C-alpha positions in Angstrom: 0.0 -0.1 0.0 1.4 3.2 -1.2 0.5 6.2 1.3 0.8 9.9 0.4 0.3 13.0 1.8 -0.9 15.3 -0.5 -3.0 18.7 -1.6 -5.1 19.8 -4.2 -5.7 23.4 -2.9 -4.1 24.2 1.0 -4.5 21.8 3.5 -2.6 18.5 3.2 -4.7 15.7 2.8 -3.8 11.8 3.0 -4.8 9.1 0.7 -3.7 5.4 -0.6 -2.1 5.8 -4.0 -4.0 2.9 -6.4 -2.6 1.3 -9.8 0.8 0.4 -11.1 3.8 1.9 -11.0 6.7 1.9 -14.2 9.6 0.9 -13.2 11.1 4.7 -13.3 8.6 5.1 -10.1 5.9 6.6 -11.8 2.3 6.2 -11.6 -0.1 4.8 -14.4 -1.9 7.9 -16.3 -5.0 6.5 -15.2 -3.4 6.2 -10.9 -6.1 7.2 -8.5 -5.6 8.4 -5.1 -8.3 7.5 -2.7 -8.7 9.9 0.2 -8.3 8.8 3.9 -9.9 9.9 7.0 -7.1 12.0 8.8 -3.6 11.1 9.1 -3.2 7.0 8.8 -0.7 6.6 11.5 -3.1 7.9 14.4 -6.7 7.2 12.8 -5.4 4.0 11.0 -6.3 3.6 7.5 -10.1 4.4 6.8 -10.8 5.0 2.7 -13.7 7.8 2.0 -15.2 7.8 -0.9 -13.7 10.6 -2.3 -11.0 10.0 -5.4 -8.6 11.7 -6.7 -6.6 11.7 -10.5 -2.9 11.8 -9.4 -2.3 14.1 -12.4 -4.0 16.6 -10.4 -2.6 16.4 -6.9 0.8 18.0 -5.6 2.3 15.5 -3.7 3.7 16.7 0.0 6.4 14.7 2.2 4.6 11.9 3.3 5.2 12.4 6.5 6.6 15.6 8.8 8.4 13.4 11.8 6.5 15.0 15.0 9.5 14.7 16.8 12.7 14.3 15.0 14.5 12.1 11.6 17.6 9.8 12.8 20.4 9.5 10.7 23.1 7.1 10.0 26.0 7.5 9.1 28.9 5.2 7.0 26.2 2.2 7.2 27.7 1.1 3.9 31.4 0.2 4.0 32.3 1.5 0.5 31.1 5.1 1.6 33.0 5.1 4.7 36.4 4.6 2.8 35.1 7.2 0.2 34.8 9.1 2.9 38.5 8.6 4.2 37.0 6.6 7.4 36.3 3.5 9.0 33.3 1.6 9.3 31.8 2.3 12.5 31.4 -0.6 15.4 28.4 0.7 16.5 25.4 2.6 14.3 26.9 6.4 13.8 23.5 8.2 14.9 22.8 12.2 14.2 19.6 14.2 14.4 17.9 16.0 11.8 15.3 18.3 12.8 12.2 18.1 11.0 12.2 21.8 9.6 14.4 19.7 7.2 12.0 18.2 5.6 10.4 19.0 2.3 8.6 16.8 -0.4 8.8 15.7 -3.9 9.1 18.7 -6.2 10.3 21.1 -3.1 13.4 23.1 -4.1 16.8 21.9 -2.2 17.9 25.6 -1.1 21.8 25.9 -1.4 23.0 28.1 1.7 25.0 31.4 1.6 27.4 29.6 4.2 28.5 26.2 2.3 29.9 26.1 -1.2 30.1 22.0 -1.2 26.7 20.5 -0.8 26.4 16.9 -1.6 23.3 14.6 -2.0 23.0 11.2 -0.6 20.2 8.9 -1.7 18.9 6.8 1.2 16.3 4.3 2.5 14.2 5.9 5.0 12.2 4.0 7.6 8.8 5.2 9.0 8.0 4.6 12.4 4.4 3.5 13.3 3.7 3.6 17.0 5.6 5.1 20.0 8.3 2.5 21.1 11.4 1.9 23.3 14.0 -0.7 23.9 12.4 -2.7 20.8 14.8 -5.9 20.1 15.5 -6.3 16.9 13.0 -9.5 16.2 10.1 -6.9 17.2 11.4 -4.3 15.1 8.5 -4.9 12.3 5.6 -4.4 15.1 6.8 -1.0 15.1 7.2 0.0 11.2 4.6 2.1 9.6 6.4 1.6 6.3 9.5 2.6 4.2 10.1 5.8 1.9 13.2 7.9 -0.1 15.1 10.2 1.3 18.0 13.0 0.6 19.9 13.5 3.1 21.6 16.6 1.9 24.8 17.6 3.3 27.2 20.9 3.3 30.0 18.7 3.1 32.6 21.6 3.5 30.7 22.6 7.1 30.5 19.3 7.9 34.6 18.9 8.2 34.8 22.1 9.6 32.5 21.4 12.6 33.6 17.7 12.9 29.8 16.9 13.9 27.1 17.1 12.0 24.6 19.4 13.2 24.9 22.5 11.2 25.8 20.6 8.2 22.9 18.7 8.4 20.1 20.7 9.4 19.2 23.4 7.1 15.9 23.8 5.9 15.6 21.6 3.2 18.1 19.4 3.8 15.8 16.6 4.3 13.7 15.6 1.3 11.6 12.7 1.8 8.9 11.0 -0.9 7.3 10.5 -3.0 4.8 8.1 -0.5 4.8 5.4 2.4 5.4 2.1 1.0 4.0 -0.4 3.8 4.0 -4.0 2.2 7.7 -4.4 2.1 9.5 -6.6 4.7 12.9 -5.9 6.2 14.1 -9.0 4.9 13.6 -7.5 1.1 16.5 -5.0 1.7 18.9 -7.6 3.4 18.4 -9.9 0.2 19.2 -6.4 -2.1 17.4 -3.3 -3.1 18.8 -1.2 -5.8 19.4 2.6 -4.4 20.3 4.5 -6.8 20.7 8.5 -7.7 20.3 10.1 -10.6 22.2 13.8 -10.7 21.0 16.0 -14.1 19.5 12.1 -15.8 23.1 11.1 -15.0 23.8 7.8 -12.6 25.9 9.0 -9.7 25.5 6.6 -7.2 24.2 2.7 -7.6 24.0 0.5 -4.9 22.2 -2.1 -3.1 20.5 -2.5 0.7 22.4 -5.6 1.1 25.2 -3.6 1.3 24.0 -2.0 4.7 26.3 -2.8 7.6 23.2 -2.8 10.1 20.2 -4.1 8.7 16.9 -2.3 9.3 16.1 -4.5 12.4 19.2 -3.7 14.4 19.0 0.2 13.2 15.5 0.1 14.9 17.2 -1.9 18.5 19.6 0.5 18.6 18.2 3.7 17.9 14.8 3.0 20.1 17.9 1.7 22.7 18.6 5.5 22.8 15.7 7.4 22.5 12.3 7.1 22.5 10.8 7.0 19.5 7.5 8.7 18.4 4.9 7.9 15.4 5.8 9.2 11.9 9.8 9.4 13.1 11.9 9.0 10.4 15.6 6.8 10.6 17.5 7.4 7.6 19.5 4.0 6.6 22.7 5.8 5.3 23.9 6.3 1.3 26.0 3.8 -0.9 29.1 5.2 -2.4 29.0 8.1 -4.8 28.2 11.0 -2.7 29.3 14.2 -4.6 28.3 17.8 -5.2 25.4 19.4 -6.4 25.1 23.0 -7.7 22.6 25.6 -7.8 19.9 24.5 -11.2 20.7 20.6 -11.0 18.3 18.4 -10.5 18.4 15.0 -8.2 16.7 12.2 -8.4 16.7 9.1 -5.9 15.1 5.8 -6.8 14.7 3.0 -4.9 13.3 0.0 -6.7 10.0 -1.1 -5.2 9.3 2.1 -3.5 9.5 4.4 -6.7 11.2 7.8 -7.0 12.0 11.3 -5.2 13.1 14.2 -7.5 14.0 17.8 -6.9 15.8 20.6 -7.5 18.6 22.9 -6.4 17.7 26.3 -5.8 19.1 29.2 -4.2 18.3 30.0 -0.7 
């Protein structure tokens, strides 16, 4: 099930996207969104009689985390190597504020404080209920679904500050979308799901989730052992190798098999 957050005017609405999605993550021409009663994270999946043509809506970030985005650094060995870093012995956690979240088609705003802003395409996990100290074998009980993220990073500020807060936290530095896919199991990603990033149509990242150092159940266990997770909180699972700079005017697309594609352009802030 693909859960969308969208608008046909001013107010955000929730719905379920019906119809096929092609290999590029684009819905069929006749795709429709069936409206839902309220936020499904809190109200459950309660369909309405209202339907919207997909071509008539504007997709929004499928979730705005009520409290936090928890990102995992260097969770692919090849990415750790390209950053001249050792593979972490424990998941390397940092926080992105919920004000960094934007949706499909929204601009990534290039801040004046940086001259080296990078893309980082990632699989994102959406938490479905309040939880703490979740054992790995019970992780599926608290996962609502999966979406796509771009963990945008001001690389020069990251190097200057050592810690990650400023470099990862600018407004628009966490595009999410295009929807939440609920019908996937963590084992799917252990078996290997393609994660690709395209810069102006050229492939710049081409990885597989099978190469994650810490799998999704382990990440849920480790993160929830440190902090309480709330419905709508998001865990970013790390990026494959191939990160690199974006410039104003560039278009970045992150595509994950089984979910879809998330596209944003870079604009001046």
